[in-house]
C-alpha positions in Angstrom: 15.3 -13.4 -44.0 13.2 -12.4 -41.0 14.7 -9.7 -38.9 15.0 -10.4 -35.1 12.5 -8.5 -33.0 13.9 -5.5 -31.2 13.6 -5.4 -27.4 11.7 -2.2 -27.3 9.1 -3.6 -29.7 8.6 -6.6 -27.4 8.2 -4.2 -24.4 5.4 -2.4 -26.3 3.7 -5.7 -27.0 3.4 -6.4 -23.2 -0.2 -5.8 -22.2 -1.2 -3.5 -19.4 -2.7 -6.4 -17.5 0.7 -8.1 -17.5 2.3 -5.0 -16.0 -0.3 -4.9 -13.3 0.2 -8.5 -12.4 4.0 -8.0 -12.2 3.6 -4.9 -10.1 1.2 -6.7 -7.8 3.6 -9.5 -7.2 6.4 -7.0 -6.4 4.2 -5.0 -4.0 2.9 -8.2 -2.3 6.4 -9.2 -1.5 7.3 -5.8 0.0 6.4 -6.6 3.6 8.4 -9.8 3.6 11.4 -8.1 1.9 11.2 -5.3 4.4 11.3 -7.7 7.3 14.2 -9.6 5.7 16.2 -6.5 5.3 15.8 -5.6 8.9 17.0 -9.1 9.9 20.1 -8.6 7.7 20.7 -5.3 9.4 20.4 -6.9 12.8 23.3 -9.1 11.9 25.5 -6.1 11.1 24.9 -3.7 14.0 26.8 -0.3 14.0 27.4 1.2 17.4 24.6 -1.0 18.8 22.2 0.2 16.1 20.5 -1.6 13.3 21.6 0.4 10.1 18.6 -1.1 8.2 16.0 -0.1 10.7 12.4 0.1 9.6 12.4 3.9 9.9 15.5 4.1 7.7 13.9 1.8 5.1 10.8 3.9 5.0 12.6 7.2 4.9 15.1 6.2 2.2 12.4 4.2 0.3 10.2 7.3 0.2 13.1 9.4 -1.1 13.6 6.9 -4.0 9.8 7.0 -4.7 9.8 10.8 -4.7 12.7 10.9 -7.3 10.8 8.4 -9.5 7.6 10.4 -9.3 9.3 13.7 -10.1 10.9 12.1 -13.2 7.5 10.8 -14.4 5.2 13.6 -13.4 7.5 16.6 -12.9 6.0 18.4 -15.9 2.6 18.7 -14.3 4.1 21.0 -11.7 3.7 24.2 -13.7 2.3 27.6 -12.8 -0.8 27.3 -14.9 -1.8 24.0 -13.3 -1.0 25.0 -9.8 -3.0 28.2 -10.0 -6.1 26.1 -10.7 -5.8 24.3 -7.3 -8.0 25.9 -4.6 -7.1 26.5 -1.0 -9.5 23.7 0.0 -7.7 21.4 -2.4 -4.4 22.1 -0.8 -5.8 21.6 2.7 -7.2 18.2 1.5 -3.9 17.3 -0.1 -2.2 18.1 3.2 -4.6 15.9 5.1 -4.1 13.0 2.7 -0.3 13.4 2.9 -0.4 13.2 6.7 -2.8 10.2 6.8 -1.5 8.1 3.9 2.0 9.5 3.4 3.2 9.6 7.0 0.8 8.1 9.6 -0.2 4.9 7.8 3.2 3.9 6.6 4.7 4.6 10.0 2.1 2.5 11.8 2.4 -0.4 9.3 6.2 -0.4 9.6 6.0 -0.4 13.4 3.5 -3.3 13.1 6.0 -5.3 11.1 8.4 -4.9 14.0 5.9 -6.4 16.5 3.9 -9.1 14.7 4.2 -11.5 11.8 4.1 -10.4 8.2 1.0 -12.5 7.5 -0.9 -10.7 10.3 0.0 -7.3 8.8 -1.1 -8.5 5.4 -4.5 -9.9 6.6 -5.3 -7.1 9.1 -4.5 -4.6 6.3 -7.6 -6.0 4.5 -9.7 -4.0 6.9 -9.1 -1.0 4.5 -11.3 -2.0 1.6 -14.5 -2.8 3.6 -14.0 0.3 5.8 -13.5 2.5 2.7 -16.7 1.0 1.2 -18.7 1.7 4.4 -17.4 5.3 4.6 -18.2 5.9 0.9 -21.8 4.8 1.5 -22.1 6.8 4.7 -20.3 10.0 3.8 -20.3 10.1 0.0 -23.7 8.5 -0.5 -22.2 6.0 -3.0 -24.3 3.1 -4.1 -23.1 -0.5 -3.8 -24.6 -3.7 -5.0 -25.5 -6.6 -2.6 -22.4 -8.7 -3.6 -20.0 -5.9 -2.6 -21.9 -5.4 0.6 -21.8 -9.2 1.5 -18.1 -9.3 0.5 -17.2 -6.4 2.7 -19.0 -8.0 5.7 -17.2 -11.3 5.1 -13.8 -9.6 4.8 -14.4 -7.5 7.9 -15.3 -10.6 10.0 -12.2 -12.3 8.7 -10.0 -9.4 9.8 -11.6 -9.4 13.3 -11.1 -13.2 13.6 -7.5 -12.8 12.6 -6.9 -10.3 15.4 -8.8 -11.9 18.3 -7.8 -15.5 17.6 -4.0 -14.8 17.9 -2.2 -16.9 20.5 -1.0 -15.0 23.6 2.1 -12.9 23.1 4.2 -10.4 25.1 3.1 -7.4 23.0 -0.6 -7.7 23.7 -3.3 -5.5 25.2 -6.2 -6.9 27.3 -9.5 -5.4 26.0 -12.9 -6.8 27.1 -11.4 -10.2 27.9 -9.6 -10.5 24.6 -5.9 -10.2 24.2 -5.2 -8.0 21.2 -1.8 -7.8 19.7 -0.3 -4.3 19.6 1.1 -5.0 16.1 -2.3 -6.0 14.8 -3.8 -2.9 16.4 -1.2 -0.7 14.7 -1.8 -2.4 11.3 -5.6 -1.9 11.8 -5.1 1.8 12.7 -2.9 2.3 9.6 -5.7 0.8 7.5 -8.2 3.2 9.1 -5.9 6.1 8.2 -5.6 5.0 4.6 -9.4 4.5 4.3 -9.9 8.1 5.6 -7.4 9.5 3.2 -9.1 7.7 0.3 -12.5 9.2 1.2 -11.0 12.7 1.4 -9.3 12.1 -2.0 -12.6 10.9 -3.5 -14.6 13.9 -2.2 -12.1 16.8 -2.8 -9.3 15.6 -5.0 -10.8 13.8 -7.9 -9.9 16.6 -10.4 -6.3 17.1 -9.1 -3.7 15.9 -11.6 -2.3 12.5 -10.6 1.3 13.9 -10.7 0.6 16.7 -8.3 -1.3 14.4 -6.0 1.4 11.7 -5.9 4.4 14.0 -5.6 2.9 16.3 -2.9 1.6 13.3 -0.8 5.0 11.5 -1.0 7.1 14.6 -0.3 5.1 16.1 2.6 4.5 12.6 4.1 8.2 11.9 4.1 9.0 15.2 5.7 6.4 14.8 8.4 7.5 11.2 9.1 11.1 12.3 9.4 10.5 15.1 11.9 7.9 13.0 13.8 10.5 10.2 14.2 13.1 12.7 15.4 10.6 14.0 18.1 9.5 10.5 19.2 12.8 8.6 19.0 15.5 11.2 19.4 18.0 13.0 17.1 20.2 9.9 16.6 17.4 7.8 15.2 18.5 8.4 11.6 22.2 8.4 12.4 22.8 5.6 10.0 20.6 6.9 7.2 23.7 7.6 5.1 25.4 4.3 5.9 26.9 2.7 2.8 25.7 -0.7 4.1 22.1 0.7 4.3 22.3 2.2 0.8 23.6 -0.9 -0.9 20.5 -2.7 0.2 18.3 0.2 -0.4 19.4 0.3 -4.0 18.0 -3.2 -4.3 14.8 -2.3 -2.3 14.3 1.0 -4.0 15.2 -0.4 -7.4 12.9 -3.4 -7.2 9.9 -2.2 -5.2 9.9 1.5 -5.7 11.3 2.0 -9.2 10.3 -1.3 -11.0 7.1 -1.8 -9.0 5.8 1.7 -9.4 6.8 1.9 -13.0 5.0 -1.3 -13.9 2.0 -0.2 -11.9 1.7 3.2 -13.5 2.3 1.7 -17.0 -0.3 -0.9 -16.4 -2.9 1.7 -15.2 -2.5 3.7 -18.3 -3.9 0.9 -20.5 -6.2 -1.0 -18.1 -9.7 -0.6 -16.9 -10.6 0.2 -13.2 -12.2 -3.2 -12.8 -9.1 -5.0 -14.1 -6.7 -3.1 -11.7 -9.1 -3.8 -8.8 -9.2 -7.5 -9.7 -5.4 -7.8 -9.9 -5.1 -6.0 -6.6 -7.4 -8.4 -4.9 -4.9 -11.2 -5.3 -2.3 -9.2 -3.3 -2.9 -11.0 0.1 -2.5 -14.4 -1.5 0.8 -13.4 -3.1 1.9 -11.7 0.1 1.4 -14.7 2.3 3.2 -16.9 -0.3 6.1 -14.4 -0.3 6.3 -14.5 3.5 6.6 -18.2 3.3 9.2 -18.3 0.6 11.3 -15.4 1.9 10.9 -15.7 5.6 9.7 -19.3 6.1 6.6 -17.8 7.9 3.8 -20.4 7.4 0.2 -19.3 8.1 -1.1 -20.1 11.6 -4.6 -21.5 12.3 -6.1 -18.1 13.1 -4.6 -16.7 9.9 -6.1 -19.6 7.9 -9.5 -19.0 9.4 -9.5 -15.2 9.0 -7.7 -15.3 5.7 -10.3 -17.7 4.2 -13.1 -15.4 5.1 -11.2 -12.4 3.7 -10.6 -14.3 0.4 -14.3 -15.2 0.2 -15.1 -11.5 0.8 -12.7 -10.4 -1.9 -14.1 -12.8 -4.5 -17.7 -11.8 -3.7 -16.8 -8.1 -4.0 -15.0 -8.7 -7.3 -18.1 -10.6 -8.6 -20.2 -7.6 -7.7 -17.8 -5.2 -9.4 -17.8 -7.5 -12.5 -21.6 -7.5 -12.7 -21.8 -3.8 -12.2 -19.3 -3.0 -14.9 -20.3 -5.8 -17.3 -22.6 -3.5 -19.3 -20.2 -0.6 -19.4 -17.7 0.4 -22.1 -14.6 -1.7 -21.9 -12.3 1.3 -22.4 -13.0 2.8 -19.0 -9.4 3.6 -18.4 -7.7 4.4 -15.1 -6.6 7.9 -15.9 -7.6 10.1 -12.9 -6.6 10.5 -9.3 -10.0 9.1 -8.2 -9.6 6.0 -10.3 -6.0 5.6 -9.2 -7.2 5.6 -5.6 -10.0 3.1 -6.4 -7.5 0.7 -8.0 -4.9 1.0 -5.3 -7.5 0.5 -2.6 -7.3 -3.3 -2.9 -3.5 -3.3 -3.0 -2.7 -2.7 0.6 0.9 -1.9 1.7 3.2 -1.3 -1.3 6.5 -0.9 0.5 6.3 3.0 0.6 
């Protein structure tokens, strides 16, 4: 008589690629879920305040992420490892924490409050071509012609998405074009992430992933918290401990932060860099689909035009990456901070 398979054996049989795809789907839905939560909060005001404000979601979500990272990587924070990190490394870690842990998330969350989710997703695709350009310029990296053409196509797609937007109240007039403030904030957030990626590639490639991730999340959360207090006032986080907020944050934190991050990290351990990059490239498609299913937000004509060029650019870039890695050993695992950054570069906003 055949014994039934145990659940934990089935879990071990799941491939790393499957975990990456599941994580990508969860992260792609994060923007739509974030917007939906704020809409739910707007229907349950407390003292004329939205208890599920974007700042509360970001702050509490980062706390959930920090707890998860400490549970996974806490052992790396030991005296022997910390003594090997130079002062220059700590300065670089601090810069990365400010840029990608505080500034970029804050800008992206504010963009979600001012423009459509699809705009934030598409404009966020400015990050990969910008990172590629900075890598060639500052780090003297070599890229093949397909990656170069793909980056140009994606960049043009982002620009068209921004300038073809219909007139709205929250717009700035620049050179005869009306640029949406939300789109500008999303683009600025992408610039901040690209800059942090370059700093990480140049100075932090040998830093253990656990120290990098925990420090970035912890310091970024602290900086964001105090910056919001200065910009918005001492009562801005008045509802941060609201039971109504936390009951939804358990869902948000449990799904996006805990499950999403766990799947992503587990998938990275057994996947190649090229596979993680390929999976991440499907994030904008899944994100736009999630916005339609969760919010009923259908793409507009400018989004179709810009998004089509962005997708062409993504596929051209992936073709170039595939050709470049075709002759390499298949066991090129994602096991370093630099490889983690390269894989995440195509993912865009991940909810935290």
